[in-house]
DRENZAVEX-778588 format. One line per field, with one value per residue (C-alpha): residue number from 1; residue in three letters; x, z, y. Coordinates in steps of 0.1 Angstrom, whole numbers. Last residue first. Layout:
N
nr	(NUM; ...)
rest	(Ala; ...)
X	(X; ...)
Z	(Z; ...)
Y	(Y; ...)
***
This chain:
552
nr	(552; 551; 550; 549; 548; 547; 546; 545; 544; 543; 542; 541; 540; 539; 538; 537; 536; 535; 534; 533; 532; 531; 530; 529; 528; 527; 526; 525; 524; 523; 522; 521; 520; 519; 518; 517; 516; 515; 514; 513; 512; 511; 510; 509; 508; 507; 506; 505; 504; 503; 502; 501; 500; 499; 498; 497; 496; 495; 494; 493; 492; 491; 490; 489; 488; 487; 486; 485; 484; 483; 482; 481; 480; 479; 478; 477; 476; 475; 474; 473; 472; 471; 470; 469; 468; 467; 466; 465; 464; 463; 462; 461; 460; 459; 458; 457; 456; 455; 454; 453; 452; 451; 450; 449; 448; 447; 446; 445; 444; 443; 442; 441; 440; 439; 438; 437; 436; 435; 434; 433; 432; 431; 430; 429; 428; 427; 426; 425; 424; 423; 422; 421; 420; 419; 418; 417; 416; 415; 414; 413; 412; 411; 410; 409; 408; 407; 406; 405; 404; 403; 402; 401; 400; 399; 398; 397; 396; 395; 394; 393; 392; 391; 390; 389; 388; 387; 386; 385; 384; 383; 382; 381; 380; 379; 378; 377; 376; 375; 374; 373; 372; 371; 370; 369; 368; 367; 366; 365; 364; 363; 362; 361; 360; 359; 358; 357; 356; 355; 354; 353; 352; 351; 350; 349; 348; 347; 346; 345; 344; 343; 342; 341; 340; 339; 338; 337; 336; 335; 334; 333; 332; 331; 330; 329; 328; 327; 326; 325; 324; 323; 322; 321; 320; 319; 318; 317; 316; 315; 314; 313; 312; 311; 310; 309; 308; 307; 306; 305; 304; 303; 302; 301; 300; 299; 298; 297; 296; 295; 294; 293; 292; 291; 290; 289; 288; 287; 286; 285; 284; 283; 282; 281; 280; 279; 278; 277; 276; 275; 274; 273; 272; 271; 270; 269; 268; 267; 266; 265; 264; 263; 262; 261; 260; 259; 258; 257; 256; 255; 254; 253; 252; 251; 250; 249; 248; 247; 246; 245; 244; 243; 242; 241; 240; 239; 238; 237; 236; 235; 234; 233; 232; 231; 230; 229; 228; 227; 226; 225; 224; 223; 222; 221; 220; 219; 218; 217; 216; 215; 214; 213; 212; 211; 210; 209; 208; 207; 206; 205; 204; 203; 202; 201; 200; 199; 198; 197; 196; 195; 194; 193; 192; 191; 190; 189; 188; 187; 186; 185; 184; 183; 182; 181; 180; 179; 178; 177; 176; 175; 174; 173; 172; 171; 170; 169; 168; 167; 166; 165; 164; 163; 162; 161; 160; 159; 158; 157; 156; 155; 154; 153; 152; 151; 150; 149; 148; 147; 146; 145; 144; 143; 142; 141; 140; 139; 138; 137; 136; 135; 134; 133; 132; 131; 130; 129; 128; 127; 126; 125; 124; 123; 122; 121; 120; 119; 118; 117; 116; 115; 114; 113; 112; 111; 110; 109; 108; 107; 106; 105; 104; 103; 102; 101; 100; 99; 98; 97; 96; 95; 94; 93; 92; 91; 90; 89; 88; 87; 86; 85; 84; 83; 82; 81; 80; 79; 78; 77; 76; 75; 74; 73; 72; 71; 70; 69; 68; 67; 66; 65; 64; 63; 62; 61; 60; 59; 58; 57; 56; 55; 54; 53; 52; 51; 50; 49; 48; 47; 46; 45; 44; 43; 42; 41; 40; 39; 38; 37; 36; 35; 34; 33; 32; 31; 30; 29; 28; 27; 26; 25; 24; 23; 22; 21; 20; 19; 18; 17; 16; 15; 14; 13; 12; 11; 10; 9; 8; 7; 6; 5; 4; 3; 2; 1)
rest	(Lys; Val; Asp; Phe; Lys; Thr; Lys; Phe; Glu; Pro; Leu; Lys; Gln; Asn; Phe; Glu; Asp; Thr; Val; Ser; Gln; Tyr; Lys; Lys; Val; Leu; Asp; Ser; Ala; Gln; Gln; Lys; Phe; Glu; Asp; Met; Ser; Ile; Glu; Gly; Met; Ile; Ala; Lys; Leu; Leu; Ile; Ser; Gln; Gln; Ala; Ala; Ile; Ala; Glu; Lys; Ser; Leu; Asp; Asn; Ser; Glu; Ser; Ser; Leu; Pro; Ile; Leu; Thr; Asn; Met; Asn; Arg; Gly; Ala; Val; Ala; Val; Pro; Ala; Tyr; Gly; Val; Lys; Gly; Tyr; Asp; Ser; Asn; Tyr; Leu; Asp; Tyr; Phe; Ala; Glu; Val; Tyr; Glu; Lys; Arg; Tyr; Ala; Glu; Lys; Phe; Ser; Asp; Thr; Glu; Lys; Met; Ser; Asp; Ile; Ser; Leu; Asp; Val; Arg; Met; Glu; Ile; Arg; Glu; Ile; Pro; Asn; Tyr; Ser; Tyr; Leu; Met; Gly; Tyr; Ile; Ser; Arg; Trp; Asn; Ser; Glu; Leu; Val; Lys; Val; Pro; Asp; Phe; Val; Lys; Lys; Gly; Asp; Lys; Val; Ser; Tyr; Glu; Ile; Gly; Glu; Arg; Gly; Tyr; Val; Phe; Leu; Ser; Lys; Leu; Asp; Asp; Ser; Leu; Leu; Thr; Glu; Ile; Val; Arg; Ile; Ala; Gly; Glu; Lys; Ala; Lys; Thr; Lys; Ala; Ser; Ile; Ala; Ile; Gly; Gln; Gly; Lys; Val; Val; Asp; Lys; Pro; Val; Phe; Lys; Gln; Tyr; Pro; Asp; Leu; Ser; Asp; Glu; Asn; Val; Phe; Pro; Trp; Lys; Val; Pro; Ile; Phe; Glu; Val; His; Glu; Val; Asn; Asn; Lys; Val; Leu; Leu; Asp; Ile; Ser; Gly; Ser; Leu; Ser; Gly; Leu; Asn; Ala; Ser; Val; Leu; Leu; Thr; Asn; Asn; Lys; Trp; Arg; Lys; Asp; Thr; Tyr; Asp; Gln; Gln; Lys; Thr; Thr; Ala; Phe; Glu; Lys; Asp; Leu; Leu; Gly; Asp; Ala; Leu; Leu; Gln; Lys; Ser; Phe; Glu; Val; Ala; Ala; Glu; Leu; Asn; Pro; Asn; Glu; Phe; Val; Asn; Leu; Ile; Lys; Gly; Gly; Ala; Tyr; Gln; Trp; Gly; Trp; Gly; Asn; Asp; Cys; Gly; Phe; Pro; Lys; Phe; Leu; Phe; Gln; Met; Tyr; Asn; Glu; Met; Gly; Met; Thr; Thr; Tyr; Met; Ile; Asn; Asp; Pro; Phe; Lys; Ala; Lys; Val; Lys; Lys; Met; Ala; Asp; Val; Trp; Gln; Asp; Leu; Thr; Ala; Pro; Ile; Ser; Thr; Val; Gly; Ala; Ala; Lys; Leu; Leu; Asp; Asn; Arg; Val; Leu; Leu; His; Trp; Gly; Asp; Asp; Thr; Pro; Leu; Ser; Arg; Leu; Leu; Tyr; Leu; Asn; Gly; Asp; Asp; Ala; Lys; Cys; Ala; Asp; Leu; Met; Val; Ser; Asn; Tyr; Lys; Ser; Ser; Ile; Val; Pro; Ser; Asn; Lys; Val; Ile; Glu; Ser; Leu; Glu; Leu; Phe; Ala; Gly; Asp; Lys; Gly; Tyr; Gln; Asn; Met; Asp; Ala; Ile; Asn; Asn; His; His; Ile; Ile; Asp; Pro; Ile; Thr; Gly; Ser; Ala; Met; Met; Leu; Asn; Phe; Lys; Thr; Lys; Leu; Asp; Ala; Tyr; Ala; Pro; Val; Thr; Val; Glu; Thr; Phe; Glu; Val; Asn; Ala; Trp; Glu; Ala; Ile; Gln; Asn; Ile; Phe; Asp; Asn; Asn; Gln; Phe; Asn; Ile; Lys; Asp; Pro; Val; Gly; Thr; Gly; Ser; Thr; His; Tyr; Phe; Ile; Thr; Leu; Lys; Glu; Pro; Ala; Pro; Pro; Gln; Thr; Ser; Thr; Thr; Ser; Val; Ser; Glu; Ser; Gly; Thr; Pro; Lys; Ala; Thr; Pro; Ala; Ser; Thr; Thr; Glu; Asn; Gly; Thr; Pro; Gly; Val; Phe; Ser; Cys; Ala; Thr; Met; Ile; Leu; Ser; Val; Leu; Val; Leu; Val; Ile; Leu; Val; Ser; Ser; Leu; Lys; Arg; Arg; Phe; Met)
X	(110; 93; 115; 131; 167; 161; 149; 180; 199; 167; 151; 176; 158; 125; 134; 148; 116; 95; 116; 115; 77; 74; 53; 34; 23; 14; -8; -27; -33; -44; -69; -82; -86; -104; -129; -132; -141; -117; -121; -140; -118; -107; -98; -80; -60; -51; -39; -17; -2; 7; 23; 45; 54; 63; 87; 105; 106; 121; 149; 157; 156; 182; 204; 203; 181; 192; 170; 165; 139; 133; 144; 109; 113; 133; 120; 87; 100; 77; 107; 96; 124; 104; 100; 67; 42; 11; 20; 13; 36; 33; -4; -14; 13; -2; -39; -34; -12; -36; -66; -47; -33; -67; -82; -52; -56; -94; -90; -62; -86; -77; -55; -32; 4; 5; -8; 19; 45; 33; 34; 69; 83; 69; 77; 112; 118; 104; 128; 115; 142; 156; 193; 221; 219; 206; 221; 188; 171; 185; 157; 134; 153; 124; 99; 119; 125; 87; 80; 105; 112; 117; 143; 142; 169; 149; 148; 169; 163; 153; 154; 179; 196; 204; 205; 183; 162; 160; 190; 213; 202; 210; 244; 250; 239; 266; 259; 267; 299; 310; 303; 324; 352; 352; 355; 384; 402; 397; 409; 427; 395; 397; 374; 348; 331; 294; 263; 228; 192; 163; 160; 173; 155; 122; 97; 72; 35; 18; -7; 6; 37; 15; -2; -39; -67; -73; -76; -106; -106; -80; -91; -57; -50; -55; -34; -50; -57; -80; -85; -109; -107; -93; -76; -52; -22; -40; -47; -11; 4; -18; -9; 28; 27; 10; 34; 59; 35; 38; 9; -22; -47; -84; -109; -96; -104; -107; -83; -64; -53; -63; -34; -8; -21; -22; 14; 25; 5; -30; -35; -47; -68; -86; -120; -112; -125; -157; -178; -199; -186; -150; -155; -171; -142; -117; -136; -138; -101; -94; -117; -96; -64; -75; -61; -26; -10; -10; 11; 39; 47; 76; 75; 68; 31; 36; 64; 55; 62; 52; 17; -15; 0; 2; -20; -33; -69; -69; -37; -52; -74; -62; -26; -27; -6; 19; 25; -8; -10; -9; -38; -72; -97; -128; -126; -147; -172; -202; -195; -224; -233; -196; -190; -219; -207; -171; -184; -203; -172; -151; -176; -175; -137; -138; -128; -144; -132; -161; -187; -195; -221; -209; -192; -174; -161; -149; -131; -115; -96; -80; -45; -38; -3; 31; 60; 81; 105; 130; 158; 192; 202; 219; 256; 274; 297; 293; 300; 278; 277; 240; 250; 251; 231; 204; 231; 245; 212; 208; 244; 239; 246; 248; 274; 295; 296; 308; 332; 349; 373; 346; 327; 359; 367; 333; 333; 342; 353; 332; 335; 347; 320; 304; 301; 285; 259; 254; 248; 224; 203; 204; 189; 186; 220; 248; 284; 315; 349; 333; 335; 352; 347; 326; 299; 294; 288; 265; 245; 242; 233; 205; 190; 192; 177; 142; 157; 178; 215; 235; 272; 295; 330; 361; 346; 373; 377; 379; 348; 333; 343; 331; 298; 294; 303; 276; 251; 260; 263; 290; 291; 254; 247; 211; 195; 172; 154; 155; 124; 131; 128; 151; 178; 205; 242; 275; 307; 342; 372; 400; 415; 419; 450; 445; 432; 459; 457; 461; 441; 409; 374; 343; 332; 312; 275; 274; 289; 300; 331; 320; 311; 274; 255; 251; 245; 255; 236; 251; 272; 303; 301; 286; 307; 305; 290; 287; 257; 260; 235; 204; 193; 177; 143; 121; 125; 117; 83; 73; 83; 64; 32; 8; 23; 10; 18; 55; 78; 90)
Z	(312; 305; 318; 292; 304; 335; 313; 292; 311; 323; 287; 272; 282; 275; 239; 235; 247; 224; 195; 206; 209; 171; 164; 196; 190; 154; 165; 189; 162; 138; 164; 172; 135; 128; 156; 142; 109; 79; 46; 64; 51; 86; 94; 61; 66; 102; 92; 63; 86; 113; 87; 74; 109; 118; 89; 99; 135; 123; 105; 136; 157; 136; 134; 172; 184; 195; 222; 218; 191; 170; 137; 128; 103; 118; 153; 159; 193; 210; 231; 252; 257; 263; 251; 258; 230; 243; 279; 269; 257; 220; 222; 239; 218; 185; 195; 207; 178; 153; 166; 169; 134; 121; 136; 122; 88; 87; 98; 72; 45; 27; -2; 22; 21; 57; 69; 51; 65; 100; 93; 80; 108; 137; 122; 115; 151; 164; 146; 113; 92; 124; 126; 117; 79; 78; 43; 29; 45; 17; -6; 9; -13; -35; -6; 14; -17; -23; 14; 15; 52; 75; 102; 129; 139; 125; 92; 84; 51; 46; 22; -1; 14; 46; 40; 52; 83; 94; 74; 83; 119; 120; 106; 132; 160; 150; 145; 108; 116; 141; 115; 90; 115; 122; 84; 82; 111; 94; 59; 47; 50; 49; 79; 62; 85; 94; 94; 103; 95; 115; 141; 177; 210; 192; 202; 220; 214; 247; 252; 251; 271; 298; 301; 293; 318; 324; 287; 283; 246; 236; 213; 202; 207; 180; 154; 132; 95; 89; 51; 42; 5; -15; -45; -53; -41; -9; -2; -10; 11; 41; 41; 36; 65; 88; 77; 104; 131; 121; 105; 109; 88; 93; 71; 36; 11; -18; -41; -11; 11; -16; -38; -11; -7; -44; -46; -18; -28; -17; -16; 20; 24; -9; 7; 25; 61; 69; 44; 72; 65; 65; 98; 112; 102; 117; 150; 151; 144; 173; 196; 188; 195; 230; 248; 234; 227; 189; 197; 207; 242; 259; 297; 325; 318; 283; 258; 222; 195; 159; 145; 153; 145; 182; 200; 229; 217; 204; 186; 164; 136; 140; 138; 104; 87; 70; 69; 57; 25; 27; 50; 47; 68; 62; 24; 8; -19; 4; 18; 42; 50; 53; 76; 99; 98; 107; 136; 150; 146; 164; 192; 197; 198; 225; 225; 195; 185; 190; 167; 146; 123; 91; 79; 113; 110; 75; 86; 114; 89; 114; 122; 145; 159; 153; 169; 152; 178; 166; 183; 165; 135; 141; 146; 132; 140; 178; 191; 214; 192; 185; 168; 187; 178; 204; 231; 219; 225; 260; 268; 258; 223; 215; 240; 231; 195; 201; 229; 207; 224; 238; 204; 186; 212; 207; 169; 156; 120; 91; 67; 92; 88; 121; 105; 74; 97; 115; 82; 71; 103; 102; 67; 62; 48; 52; 44; 49; 35; 4; 1; -28; -16; -46; -25; -5; -36; -52; -20; -18; -54; -51; -19; -31; -66; -58; -37; -66; -57; -41; -44; -36; -48; -42; -11; 3; 40; 66; 84; 83; 46; 36; 53; 36; 2; 7; 15; -12; -41; -57; -59; -54; -84; -81; -114; -114; -83; -53; -39; -5; -7; 22; 2; 6; 13; 0; 8; -5; 11; 6; 37; 42; 61; 99; 115; 138; 176; 173; 173; 163; 178; 164; 189; 220; 226; 189; 173; 138; 131; 115; 79; 82; 50; 22; -12; -48; -63; -85; -116; -97; -61; -36; -24; 13; 35; 72; 94; 129; 133; 154; 176; 203; 186; 202; 175; 150; 163; 166; 130; 118; 130; 159; 176; 211; 232; 235; 239; 272)
Y	(97; 64; 36; 14; 16; -4; -32; -37; -63; -79; -82; -106; -137; -119; -112; -147; -162; -142; -153; -190; -187; -183; -214; -211; -176; -185; -214; -192; -166; -193; -205; -171; -162; -194; -186; -151; -166; -165; -146; -118; -90; -82; -118; -124; -92; -101; -136; -122; -95; -120; -143; -115; -105; -141; -145; -112; -124; -158; -140; -119; -150; -168; -137; -133; -105; -71; -56; -19; -22; 9; -6; -17; -45; -73; -68; -51; -42; -19; -14; 15; 40; 71; 107; 121; 127; 110; 119; 155; 183; 175; 169; 201; 217; 207; 211; 247; 256; 241; 260; 293; 289; 280; 312; 332; 317; 323; 360; 365; 354; 322; 311; 292; 302; 314; 281; 263; 287; 279; 242; 245; 266; 247; 213; 225; 236; 204; 182; 168; 151; 136; 142; 118; 120; 155; 158; 145; 176; 197; 184; 210; 235; 245; 244; 269; 290; 293; 300; 329; 331; 362; 356; 383; 408; 437; 420; 389; 371; 336; 306; 324; 354; 336; 299; 271; 271; 234; 221; 250; 248; 211; 219; 245; 221; 197; 160; 159; 178; 152; 125; 144; 149; 112; 105; 129; 112; 78; 89; 58; 38; 0; -7; 16; 40; 35; 57; 46; 49; 33; 60; 63; 65; 67; 92; 69; 75; 68; 41; 6; 15; 29; -6; -4; -9; 28; 34; 10; 19; 45; 74; 85; 122; 148; 165; 192; 196; 226; 230; 258; 252; 223; 240; 211; 230; 238; 201; 191; 220; 212; 175; 183; 207; 182; 155; 166; 156; 119; 102; 81; 100; 107; 125; 117; 144; 119; 138; 151; 122; 98; 110; 103; 68; 62; 74; 50; 20; 10; -28; -34; -2; -8; -9; 23; 20; 39; 19; 3; -32; -19; -1; -33; -55; -31; -31; -69; -70; -46; -66; -97; -79; -69; -100; -92; -126; -119; -89; -114; -102; -87; -84; -60; -58; -46; -44; -52; -77; -77; -72; -53; -19; -8; -33; -10; -12; 23; 14; -12; 2; 38; 26; 9; 36; 12; -25; -39; -18; 20; 27; 44; 62; 82; 83; 110; 103; 102; 137; 146; 110; 101; 130; 119; 83; 94; 114; 84; 62; 89; 92; 54; 56; 82; 119; 133; 168; 193; 208; 178; 192; 176; 208; 211; 176; 183; 214; 194; 173; 149; 139; 109; 106; 92; 110; 137; 150; 124; 107; 108; 88; 55; 53; 22; -7; -8; -42; -63; -94; -86; -54; -21; 10; 5; 1; 34; 51; 37; 47; 83; 96; 133; 143; 113; 123; 158; 150; 124; 100; 77; 77; 68; 41; 25; 28; -7; 0; -15; -43; -70; -96; -83; -49; -64; -80; -47; -29; -56; -53; -15; -13; 25; 33; 58; 46; 66; 57; 42; 3; -14; -50; -57; -74; -43; -22; -47; -49; -11; -8; -33; -20; 17; 13; 25; 54; 65; 60; 88; 82; 112; 108; 130; 146; 169; 173; 200; 189; 224; 229; 194; 198; 232; 217; 190; 218; 243; 219; 199; 162; 157; 180; 192; 201; 170; 183; 159; 143; 127; 89; 83; 101; 75; 78; 67; 88; 91; 106; 131; 146; 183; 191; 191; 222; 237; 234; 197; 164; 180; 176; 193; 219; 210; 203; 202; 233; 239; 261; 293; 292; 300; 305; 330; 316; 315; 286; 259; 262; 273; 264; 289; 318; 325; 351; 349; 339; 327; 299; 300; 272; 292; 293; 320; 346; 319; 311; 348; 353; 323; 340; 342; 312; 305; 274; 281; 251; 237)
***
């Protein structure tokens, strides 16, 4: 259970149990000289070895992606404090570290795999492709490795391992660990207050009324926007128990095509009305990533569908652009007819595993070294290093407490790319980053403390509620959303991708008024029938997984 009061970042950090033992070490030549832990990393147990003496360092190569994280030009991926710390703890030597630009990731990954010259360790975000290459013999089967590693087996239970397996039942990769960073609704409470809305709306009707008041007060502001049809659609559909409005979902003890959801029509009508009233960004379906980011501060967007970790980024962007009195807080989804909704349609599941994975090349000559690298990536000490940084750089210790340098924390935010098997935003990091963001605001101390109190109460009320509980609900948007726990056959996986594209097209036409609601209902019915085989396969496989989907 986490604390519900945070008066400052110091208090947060005193309570965090995941603190690394700090010892000095010399950073690599030409990079930063740092102070960081050098003790053997810990998971639930120490990294395994086959003898009492550490094995000789093995040379190996690695390929990984940055997940779009911005990295300063000066960073040398072959030689920096964080990659060198991983190598030291794992007792290996990285002879080649390949980190393609995010835009080039897919192309370079496919070229690399086609060449047959595969690095010892491969980190990628396309789980379907990774598993297919595993079935083709490119990667080691990991079941025995997991069984024989106390570190790995302590981090992955049977449910999580099932989610990592390919549709042939084999384990070719380990996906990144569950996140604390569930998707929620964030609101600019300062805009609500300025428009005379004195309390957070609880129902959808109240939210619409509040949006109208804010729009009247600030006509140039955007009330809600999305990033195309694939991202950030939750406010339009989730209140009706339809998740994003596309894909497949678990409800009523079975898996449904979302177009079978009886509430979807109401969600479309709601979206159409928001658009007609000017409360939904008219460019919602075409907004690209940078434009979406810009709109959040240039247009002072009122509502944002986002993860909790984006709170700090939202605050930082608005402060950077001299937006005063920012009060971004997380709030609960305003469900319609909440009592009638299935529990799996309501709460925000924190994914069992994430959509990134690590595999070991079947041709590796450094198998033991690769295993030690994976164990190091799973260690608590490495997680702590990524969350808090390095003593003497990101923080100093005063009176036994960590005191953070907010500038250095931001400058080295790129270090999170090395958290290949950890969520980029564990609860400890969210706490720290948001608190630092509030501290950096150009506001009076009294304003910051009032906002901190407001944020903390909202944050922990949400985090500890049913809306943030960990569960294994297979809201299985198969083929795109890697959270599904039921592996489909290759044929069904391809069909699911096709279906999702068709669903999004139909939804867009309906919301934009390009087709009537009668036409929408007919096209929805036709789509359900066309892709019934995917739904059938989900439900055929459901019994062997169903007991693992209980909300905990």
